[in-house]
C-alpha positions in Angstrom: 5.4 -7.3 16.4 7.8 -10.1 15.4 6.9 -13.1 13.4 8.8 -16.2 12.4 7.1 -17.4 9.2 7.9 -20.9 8.0 6.6 -22.2 4.7 5.2 -25.6 5.5 3.8 -28.7 3.8 1.9 -29.2 7.0 1.8 -28.0 10.6 -0.2 -28.7 13.7 -0.4 -27.7 17.4 -1.4 -30.0 20.2 -2.5 -29.2 23.7 -2.6 -32.2 26.1 -2.3 -34.5 23.1 -5.3 -33.0 21.3 -4.8 -31.3 18.0 -6.3 -27.8 18.3 -5.1 -26.3 15.1 -3.6 -27.6 11.8 -2.9 -26.6 8.2 -1.7 -28.3 5.1 0.3 -26.3 2.6 0.9 -22.8 3.9 2.6 -21.0 6.8 3.3 -21.6 10.4 3.5 -18.2 12.0 5.0 -17.9 15.4 3.9 -14.4 16.6 5.5 -12.3 19.4 4.0 -9.0 20.6 5.9 -6.2 22.2 4.4 -3.7 24.7 4.6 -0.8 22.1 2.8 -2.8 19.3 -0.5 -1.5 18.0 -3.4 -2.5 15.8 -1.6 -0.7 12.9 1.4 -3.1 13.4 -1.0 -6.1 13.3 -2.6 -4.8 10.1 0.8 -4.3 8.5 2.0 -7.8 9.5 -1.2 -9.5 8.3 -0.9 -7.8 4.9 2.8 -8.7 4.7 2.1 -12.3 5.7 -0.7 -12.7 3.1 1.4 -11.3 0.3 4.9 -12.7 0.9 5.9 -14.3 -2.4 7.7 -17.5 -1.3 5.6 -20.2 -3.0 6.8 -21.6 -6.3 5.3 -20.7 -9.6 5.2 -23.0 -12.6 8.9 -22.3 -13.3 9.8 -23.2 -9.7 10.6 -19.6 -8.7 9.3 -18.1 -5.4 6.7 -15.9 -7.0 3.4 -16.8 -5.5 1.9 -15.5 -2.3 0.1 -17.6 0.4 -3.2 -16.5 -1.2 -2.0 -17.4 -4.8 -0.9 -20.8 -3.6 -4.3 -21.5 -1.9 -2.5 -22.0 1.4 -3.5 -21.5 5.0 -1.8 -20.1 8.1 -1.4 -21.7 11.6 -0.7 -18.8 14.0 0.8 -19.6 17.3 1.5 -17.0 20.0 5.1 -17.0 21.2 6.3 -14.4 23.7 9.8 -16.0 23.7 10.4 -14.3 20.3 11.1 -11.2 22.4 13.6 -12.9 24.7 16.8 -11.1 25.2 19.8 -13.4 25.5 22.6 -10.9 25.4 23.4 -11.1 29.1 23.8 -14.2 31.1 22.3 -17.6 30.2 18.7 -17.0 31.3 16.7 -15.0 28.7 14.9 -11.8 29.8 11.4 -11.5 28.6 10.8 -7.8 29.6 10.5 -6.9 25.9 7.5 -9.1 25.5 4.0 -7.6 26.0 2.0 -8.8 29.0 -1.0 -11.0 28.2 -3.5 -8.2 28.6 -1.8 -6.4 25.6 -0.5 -9.4 23.7 -3.7 -11.5 23.5 -6.0 -8.9 21.9 -3.3 -8.1 19.3 -2.7 -11.8 18.6 -6.4 -12.2 18.1 -6.6 -9.1 15.9 -3.7 -10.3 13.8 -5.5 -13.6 13.2 -8.7 -11.7 12.3 -6.9 -9.4 9.9 -5.1 -12.3 8.2 -8.4 -14.0 7.7 -9.8 -10.8 6.2 -7.0 -11.1 3.6 -8.9 -14.3 2.5 -6.4 -16.6 4.2 -7.8 -19.6 6.1 -6.4 -19.2 9.7 -6.0 -21.9 12.3 -4.6 -21.1 15.8 -3.1 -22.5 18.9 -4.4 -21.3 22.3 -3.0 -18.1 23.7 -0.9 -18.8 26.8 -1.2 -22.5 26.7 1.7 -25.0 26.7 1.6 -26.3 23.2 3.4 -28.9 21.1 4.0 -27.6 17.6 4.7 -30.1 14.7 5.7 -29.0 11.3 7.2 -30.1 8.0 9.2 -27.1 6.8 9.1 -26.9 3.0 12.4 -25.8 1.6 13.3 -24.9 4.2 12.0 -21.4 4.0 12.0 -19.5 7.3 11.7 -15.7 7.6 12.0 -13.4 10.5 9.6 -10.4 10.0 9.6 -7.4 12.3 7.1 -4.6 11.9 8.6 -1.2 10.9 
């Protein structure tokens, strides 16, 4: 699994002009699933996401986790994170899992993140979405499962 995790002051996702998911302080998590990913990968990534210490403490240092900061996560599926741009100008998406593999793992990741006591909001798997965010910092991390 691959995640782009952005610390945000706010983020939302719209489908056909309607907000379907939104958070205030927290993370926007763009989540890509590969064909070889498993529930074990989803569990590892959910724990990592909940415990990343990138929120400021009283001294202004990045020492607090999403849970410590009382934040929430907006999780949006994004198969293009597994796009291969090394050859030509049109990305290849053969490294992205097909929907029948990706959707259950996306949903499992969201459930596991919620089980870490993180409020979770989502987009809609497979939909064309407009994502709006105010990146705080900016802080943006690329996290791949081991």
